C-alpha positions as CSV (number, residue, x, y, z in Angstrom):
1,M,124.6,140.6,145.8
2,A,124.5,137.5,148.0
3,R,120.7,138.0,148.6
4,G,120.2,138.3,144.8
5,E,122.1,135.1,144.2
6,D,120.1,133.4,147.0
7,G,116.9,134.6,145.4
8,D,118.0,133.3,142.0
9,A,118.9,130.0,143.6
10,S,115.6,129.8,145.4
11,T,113.7,130.5,142.3
12,S,115.7,127.9,140.4
13,M,115.1,125.3,143.1
14,T,111.3,126.1,143.1
15,R,111.3,125.7,139.3
16,D,113.2,122.4,139.5
17,E,110.7,121.1,142.2
18,D,107.8,122.1,140.0
19,D,109.4,120.2,137.1
20,D,110.0,117.2,139.3
21,S,106.4,117.3,140.5
22,E,105.1,117.6,137.0
23,H,107.2,114.6,135.8
24,S,106.2,112.6,138.8
25,H,102.6,113.3,138.1
26,E,103.1,112.3,134.4
27,R,104.8,109.0,135.5
28,L,101.9,108.3,137.9
29,V,99.3,108.9,135.2
30,E,101.3,106.7,132.8
31,R,101.5,103.9,135.3
32,F,97.8,104.1,136.1
33,T,96.8,104.2,132.5
34,R,99.1,101.2,131.7
35,A,97.7,99.3,134.7
36,L,94.2,100.0,133.6
37,R,94.9,98.9,130.0
38,L,96.6,95.7,131.1
39,G,93.9,94.9,133.7
40,S,91.3,95.4,131.0
41,A,93.2,93.2,128.6
42,R,93.7,90.4,131.1
43,L,89.9,90.4,131.9
44,K,88.9,90.6,128.2
45,Y,91.3,87.8,127.2
46,H,90.9,85.6,130.2
47,P,90.3,82.0,129.1
48,A,86.9,81.8,130.7
49,V,85.8,85.1,129.1
50,R,87.1,83.9,125.7
51,R,85.1,80.6,126.0
52,L,82.0,82.5,126.9
53,G,82.4,84.9,124.0
54,R,82.8,82.0,121.6
55,A,79.7,80.3,122.9
56,L,77.6,83.5,122.6
57,A,78.9,85.1,119.5
58,S,77.8,84.2,116.0
59,T,80.8,83.2,113.8
60,V,81.5,82.1,110.3
61,E,81.9,78.5,111.4
62,D,78.5,77.4,110.2
63,T,79.5,78.4,106.6
64,V,82.1,75.7,106.5
65,S,79.9,72.8,107.6
66,S,79.8,71.6,104.0
67,S,83.0,73.5,102.9
68,S,84.3,73.6,99.3
69,A,87.8,73.2,100.7
70,L,89.8,72.3,103.8
71,V,93.4,73.4,103.6
72,L,96.0,73.6,106.5
73,L,99.6,74.7,106.0
74,G,100.1,73.2,102.6
75,V,98.0,70.1,103.1
76,V,94.7,70.0,101.0
77,Y,92.3,67.7,103.0
78,Y,89.3,68.4,100.9
79,N,88.5,70.4,97.8
80,D,85.8,71.3,95.4
81,D,87.6,74.4,94.3
82,D,89.5,74.8,91.1
83,E,92.1,77.0,92.7
84,L,93.4,74.3,95.0
85,G,93.6,71.0,93.3
86,D,91.6,67.8,92.8
87,K,91.1,66.1,96.2
88,G,87.4,65.4,96.9
89,R,86.2,66.6,93.5
90,G,84.1,64.5,91.2
91,A,82.3,62.4,93.8
92,D,78.6,62.1,94.1
93,D,76.7,63.5,97.0
94,A,77.1,60.4,99.2
95,G,80.8,60.2,98.3
96,K,81.3,63.8,99.1
97,S,79.6,63.5,102.5
98,S,81.8,60.6,103.4
99,A,85.0,62.3,102.1
100,W,84.1,65.5,103.9
101,I,83.7,63.7,107.3
102,E,87.0,61.9,106.9
103,A,88.8,65.0,105.7
104,R,87.4,67.1,108.6
105,A,88.6,64.6,111.2
106,A,92.1,64.6,109.7
107,F,92.1,68.4,109.4
108,H,91.2,68.7,113.1
109,A,93.9,66.2,114.1
110,D,96.4,68.3,112.2
111,F,95.1,71.6,113.7
112,L,95.4,70.2,117.2
113,S,99.1,69.4,116.5
114,R,100.0,73.0,115.5
115,L,101.8,75.1,118.2
116,W,99.8,77.9,119.6
117,M,101.4,80.9,121.4
118,S,99.1,83.3,123.3
119,Y,99.3,86.3,125.7
120,R,101.0,85.4,128.9
121,R,101.2,86.9,132.4
122,N,103.5,86.5,135.4
123,F,106.8,86.4,133.6
124,A,109.6,85.3,135.9
125,S,111.4,88.6,135.1
126,C,110.3,92.0,133.8
127,L,110.9,92.9,130.2
128,R,114.1,95.0,130.2
129,G,113.5,98.7,130.7
130,T,110.0,98.1,132.0
131,T,108.1,96.8,135.0
132,W,105.9,94.6,132.7
133,K,105.5,90.9,133.3
134,S,102.7,90.4,130.7
135,D,102.2,91.2,127.0
136,A,98.4,91.3,127.3
137,G,96.9,94.0,125.1
138,W,100.0,94.6,122.9
139,G,102.0,91.4,122.1
140,C,99.6,89.7,119.6
141,T,101.9,90.2,116.6
142,I,104.9,88.8,118.5
143,R,102.8,85.8,119.4
144,S,101.5,85.3,115.9
145,A,105.1,85.4,114.6
146,Q,106.2,82.9,117.3
147,M,103.5,80.5,116.1
148,M,104.7,80.7,112.5
149,L,108.3,80.1,113.5
150,G,107.5,77.4,116.0
151,N,105.5,75.5,113.4
152,A,108.4,75.9,111.0
153,F,110.7,74.2,113.6
154,S,108.1,71.5,114.0
155,V,108.2,70.7,110.3
156,H,112.0,70.9,110.3
157,T,112.6,68.6,113.2
158,R,109.6,66.2,112.9
159,G,108.3,66.5,109.3
160,R,104.9,67.8,108.1
161,D,103.2,64.4,108.9
162,W,103.9,64.6,112.6
163,R,100.8,64.5,114.8
164,R,100.2,64.7,118.6
165,E,99.1,61.5,120.3
166,L,95.9,62.5,122.0
167,E,93.8,61.3,124.8
168,I,90.6,62.7,126.4
169,Q,90.7,64.1,129.9
170,E,87.4,63.9,131.8
171,C,87.4,67.0,134.0
172,D,85.6,68.9,136.7
173,A,83.1,71.3,135.1
174,V,84.3,74.3,137.2
175,D,87.3,76.4,136.2
176,D,89.8,77.5,138.8
177,D,90.9,81.1,139.2
178,D,93.4,80.9,136.3
179,G,90.8,79.5,133.9
180,D,92.4,76.1,134.0
181,V,90.4,72.9,134.5
182,S,91.2,70.2,137.1
183,T,91.9,66.8,135.6
184,T,90.2,63.8,137.1
185,R,90.5,60.9,134.6
186,R,92.0,60.2,131.2
187,R,90.7,58.0,128.4
188,K,92.3,57.0,125.2
189,I,91.1,58.3,121.8
190,A,90.2,55.2,119.8
191,N,89.9,57.1,116.5
192,L,89.7,60.6,115.2
193,A,85.9,60.7,115.5
194,D,86.3,60.7,119.3
195,I,87.5,64.2,119.0
196,F,84.0,65.3,117.9
197,R,82.1,63.0,120.3
198,R,83.6,64.2,123.5
199,Q,81.3,65.7,126.2
200,G,81.3,69.3,127.4
201,S,83.3,68.4,130.5
202,E,86.1,66.7,128.5
203,I,89.1,68.2,126.9
204,I,91.7,66.9,124.4
205,A,95.2,66.5,125.9
206,T,98.6,65.1,124.8
207,K,99.0,61.5,125.7
208,R,101.3,61.1,128.7
209,G,104.7,60.0,127.7
210,S,104.3,60.9,124.1
211,D,106.1,63.6,122.1
212,S,104.6,67.0,123.0
213,Q,107.3,69.1,121.2
214,A,108.5,70.4,124.6
215,D,112.0,71.0,123.2
216,I,110.6,73.6,120.7
217,V,108.2,75.1,123.3
218,R,111.2,75.8,125.6
219,W,112.8,78.0,122.8
220,F,109.8,80.3,123.2
221,A,109.5,80.3,127.0
222,D,108.4,83.5,128.7
223,D,110.1,82.6,132.0
224,D,113.6,82.4,130.6
225,A,115.4,85.5,129.1
226,L,117.8,83.0,127.5
227,A,115.1,81.3,125.4
228,P,116.3,82.2,121.9
229,Y,112.8,83.2,120.6
230,G,111.1,84.2,123.8
231,I,109.4,87.5,124.1
232,H,112.3,88.9,126.2
233,N,114.8,88.3,123.4
234,V,112.3,89.6,120.7
235,C,111.8,92.8,122.6
236,E,115.6,93.1,123.2
237,T,116.1,93.0,119.5
238,T,113.4,95.5,118.5
239,T,114.5,97.9,121.3
240,R,117.9,98.1,119.7
241,W,116.0,99.4,116.6
242,G,114.1,102.0,118.6
243,M,111.0,100.0,119.0
244,P,110.6,98.9,122.7
245,A,108.2,96.6,124.4
246,G,104.6,97.8,124.9
247,R,103.8,98.7,121.3
248,W,102.4,96.8,118.3
249,F,104.9,95.7,115.6
250,E,103.9,95.3,112.0
251,P,104.6,91.9,110.5
252,S,107.7,93.0,108.6
253,V,109.4,94.0,111.8
254,M,108.7,90.6,113.3
255,C,110.1,88.9,110.2
256,R,113.3,91.0,110.5
257,A,113.6,90.2,114.2
258,F,113.3,86.5,113.8
259,E,115.7,86.5,110.9
260,V,118.3,88.0,113.3
261,L,117.4,85.6,116.2
262,I,117.7,82.5,114.0
263,S,121.2,83.7,112.9
264,Q,122.1,83.9,116.6
265,H,120.7,80.6,117.7
266,E,123.6,78.0,117.9
267,K,121.2,75.1,117.7
268,M,119.5,76.2,114.4
269,R,121.8,78.6,112.6
270,D,123.9,75.8,111.0
271,E,120.7,74.1,109.8
272,I,118.3,76.9,108.8
273,I,118.7,80.3,107.2
274,A,115.9,82.9,107.2
275,H,115.4,85.4,104.5
276,V,113.0,88.4,104.3
277,V,111.9,89.4,100.9
278,M,112.0,93.2,100.9
279,P,110.3,95.4,98.3
280,T,112.3,96.8,95.4
281,T,113.7,100.2,96.4
282,E,115.4,101.3,93.2
283,G,114.7,101.7,89.5
284,E,111.4,101.6,87.6
285,D,110.0,98.8,89.8
286,A,110.6,100.7,93.1
287,G,107.6,100.2,95.4
288,G,106.2,97.5,93.3
289,V,105.7,93.7,93.7
290,P,108.3,92.0,95.9
291,R,110.7,89.9,93.7
292,V,113.1,87.1,94.5
293,R,116.0,85.7,92.5
294,R,116.2,82.0,92.3
295,R,119.9,81.8,92.1
296,D,120.6,83.9,95.2
297,L,118.1,82.0,97.3
298,F,119.8,78.7,96.3
299,A,123.2,80.2,97.1
300,K,122.3,81.0,100.7
301,S,120.3,77.8,101.5
302,A,120.1,74.6,99.4
303,D,123.6,75.1,97.9
304,V,125.2,75.2,101.4
305,G,123.0,72.4,102.9
306,K,120.6,74.7,104.9
307,A,116.9,74.7,105.0
308,L,115.2,78.0,104.2
309,I,112.5,80.0,106.0
310,L,111.2,82.6,103.6
311,F,109.3,85.6,104.9
312,V,107.4,87.8,102.4
313,P,105.9,91.0,104.0
314,L,103.1,92.5,101.9
315,V,100.7,95.4,101.9
316,L,97.7,94.3,99.9
317,G,95.4,97.3,100.1
318,A,95.0,100.8,101.4
319,G,94.4,101.8,105.0
320,S,92.7,98.9,106.9
321,T,91.0,97.4,103.9
322,I,92.4,94.5,102.0
323,N,92.0,94.4,98.2
324,T,89.8,91.3,97.9
325,R,91.2,90.6,94.4
326,Y,94.3,89.1,96.2
327,L,92.3,86.6,98.3
328,N,92.4,83.8,95.8
329,Q,96.1,84.1,95.5
330,L,96.4,83.9,99.3
331,R,94.2,80.8,99.3
332,A,96.4,79.2,96.6
333,M,99.6,80.0,98.5
334,L,98.2,78.4,101.7
335,A,97.9,75.2,99.6
336,F,101.6,75.2,98.5
337,P,103.3,72.3,100.3
338,Q,105.9,74.7,101.6
339,S,103.4,77.1,103.3
340,L,103.9,78.3,106.9
341,G,100.7,80.3,106.7
342,I,100.2,84.1,107.0
343,L,101.2,86.5,109.8
344,G,98.4,89.0,109.7
345,G,94.9,89.2,111.0
346,R,92.1,91.8,111.4
347,P,92.8,95.5,111.9
348,G,93.9,95.9,115.5
349,S,94.0,92.2,116.1
350,S,96.9,90.1,114.9
351,L,96.2,86.4,114.0
352,Y,98.2,83.5,112.6
353,V,96.3,82.4,109.5
354,V,97.0,78.7,108.9
355,G,94.5,77.6,106.2
356,C,91.3,78.2,104.4
357,A,87.9,76.6,104.2
358,S,84.9,77.7,102.1
359,E,85.5,80.5,99.6
360,G,86.3,83.7,101.5
361,V,86.9,82.0,104.8
362,F,90.3,81.5,106.5
363,V,91.4,79.4,109.4
364,H,93.5,80.9,112.1
365,L,95.1,80.5,115.5
366,D,94.3,83.4,117.8
367,P,96.8,84.7,120.4
368,H,94.2,86.7,122.3
369,T,93.9,84.5,125.4
370,V,95.9,85.4,128.5
371,Q,97.5,82.3,130.1
372,D,99.9,82.0,133.0
373,S,103.6,81.7,132.5
374,T,104.2,80.1,135.9
375,N,104.8,76.3,135.5
376,A,103.0,76.4,132.1
377,D,101.7,73.1,131.0
378,V,102.9,72.1,127.5
379,D,99.3,71.5,126.5
380,S,98.7,75.2,126.9
381,Y,100.7,75.6,123.7
382,Y,98.0,73.8,121.7
383,C,94.7,75.4,120.8
384,P,91.6,73.2,121.5
385,H,89.3,74.8,118.9
386,V,89.4,75.9,115.3
387,A,88.7,79.5,114.6
388,Y,87.6,81.2,111.3
389,T,87.7,84.7,109.9
390,R,86.4,86.1,106.6
391,G,88.9,87.1,104.1
392,D,87.5,90.5,103.5
393,A,88.0,91.3,107.2
394,L,91.8,90.7,107.0
395,D,94.2,93.6,107.4
396,P,96.1,94.3,104.2
397,T,99.4,94.4,106.1
398,L,100.6,90.9,106.5
399,A,103.5,88.5,105.8
400,L,103.6,85.1,104.1
401,G,105.9,82.3,105.4
402,F,107.4,79.3,103.6
403,Y,109.7,76.5,104.6
404,C,111.9,74.7,102.1
405,R,113.9,71.8,103.4
406,N,116.1,71.3,100.3
407,A,116.6,72.2,96.7
408,R,113.6,70.3,95.5
409,D,111.3,72.2,97.9
410,L,112.8,75.5,96.8
411,D,112.5,74.7,93.1
412,S,108.9,73.6,93.6
413,L,108.0,76.8,95.6
414,L,109.5,79.2,93.1
415,D,107.9,77.4,90.2
416,A,104.5,77.6,91.9
417,C,105.0,81.3,92.7
418,A,106.0,82.1,89.1
419,R,103.1,80.2,87.7
420,L,100.7,82.0,90.1
421,A,102.1,85.3,89.1
422,R,101.5,84.5,85.5
423,E,97.9,83.5,86.2
424,H,97.3,86.8,88.0
425,A,99.5,89.0,85.8
426,T,97.6,92.2,86.5
427,I,97.9,91.9,90.4
428,P,100.6,89.4,91.3
429,I,101.6,89.1,95.0
430,L,105.2,87.9,94.4
431,D,107.4,87.8,91.4
432,V,110.3,85.4,90.7
433,D,113.3,86.3,88.6
434,V,114.5,83.1,87.1
435,E,117.6,84.6,85.4
436,D,120.1,86.9,87.0
437,D,119.8,90.5,85.9
438,H,120.7,94.0,87.0
439,R,117.7,94.7,89.2
440,D,118.1,95.2,92.9
441,V,115.8,92.6,94.6
442,G,117.0,92.8,98.1
443,V,118.4,89.3,98.4
444,V,121.2,90.0,100.9
445,S,120.4,88.6,104.3
446,H,119.3,91.3,106.7
447,A,120.6,89.2,109.6
448,D,124.1,89.5,108.1
449,S,123.8,93.2,107.2
450,I,122.1,94.6,110.3
451,S,124.2,95.8,113.2
452,H,122.5,94.5,116.3
453,D,123.2,97.9,118.0
454,S,121.9,100.0,115.2
455,H,118.5,101.1,113.9
456,P,117.6,99.4,110.6
457,A,115.7,101.2,108.0
458,I,112.2,100.1,109.1
459,V,109.1,102.2,108.7
460,D,106.9,101.6,111.6
461,D,103.7,103.4,110.9
462,E,101.6,100.7,109.2
463,F,99.5,100.2,112.4
464,S,99.3,103.8,113.4
465,D,95.5,103.7,113.0
466,W,95.2,100.7,115.4
467,E,93.3,101.3,118.5
468,F,94.9,100.2,121.8
469,I,92.8,97.7,123.6
């Protein structure tokens, strides 16, 4: 009897050892695969590799050399397009050329003042529950959402007309190991044209002693788990919903996460309210065009003295193909004065779309550059070059963002959305209910209704066909 029990115990121990060995092997393979993916991402998105790729690759930039429009986050710098307004239209060829040059310089100065978040490495602490100190290869949607929110805070605290004070750094031509450039001398930018006349060994930098928006940048720091909108806090929030770090998140999840984080931020929650427009889930309009109710948006923002950040998640096509019939509406919305741009990008590659140029061409900030988190220079949060993508290459899963400081802004935005919906009655992007009615339009703040320890009703399969880089 004892021998039988010993035999059973021995067999059980052998089985347990086999299980442990199998699990150990699986963990080893998982760690190796993860390290390989991260190593590949760090190389692919190293600043030097990215610069080389831009130099060698053909882009759509040449198509905007005499663009019909230049629009950036609600500011129309130049336009020959009926969709966007009157600026620049009606001049002769000489006048158009002069207006274009002036508009392009102002457009670039604005672009160089927009906050840019990218992949980072060497976090001061690991993301909770992981050994990861980098988001290279998987965090692009988080970074794109951070850019949208950071630029909303910029408009809120400094106004839309704020611009960086710039100067030119004359630098050594050789990069260091981190892809950074050693600074040797600085020279003042006399006018905006200096931005285009600089030499290859020169870079644009924030003028020393001027406002660099360092206060906002600190809120998104990767080396501080207490940063209210840093990647550590973002991943803490999504992990509570069953979506941990290391995976891609669709734009709607990022909108929900930042809605929650704004409601928890002592500095901002008394000044700003965020709201995510969710699709109608009941009645004959279920699954249709997202709809907002004017009265309820006023009640939660302007009527109580708060600014509003409005997120509108959308799916504008099937699979990975956007329905190009929506592109003109997206272009028009980017020209709304309240626009915060588009959280979206190409399939498998999230981008922050901030404007549009010639027809079918969109302007974006690209998070796919790996920078170091250790002693990060504030200038590393500004992108030195404008990037473009074609509208028909955009992923159909995206989110619009808008910022309304007061009742006038909100009235203007909702009127513009309603007018655009009437003009495109067969395929509107967003509907506005002017009068109160019985329809459920999802106007309750999700930040108020979500238990931070519970799993919200989020479907996370919109990027299931994405390929891991």
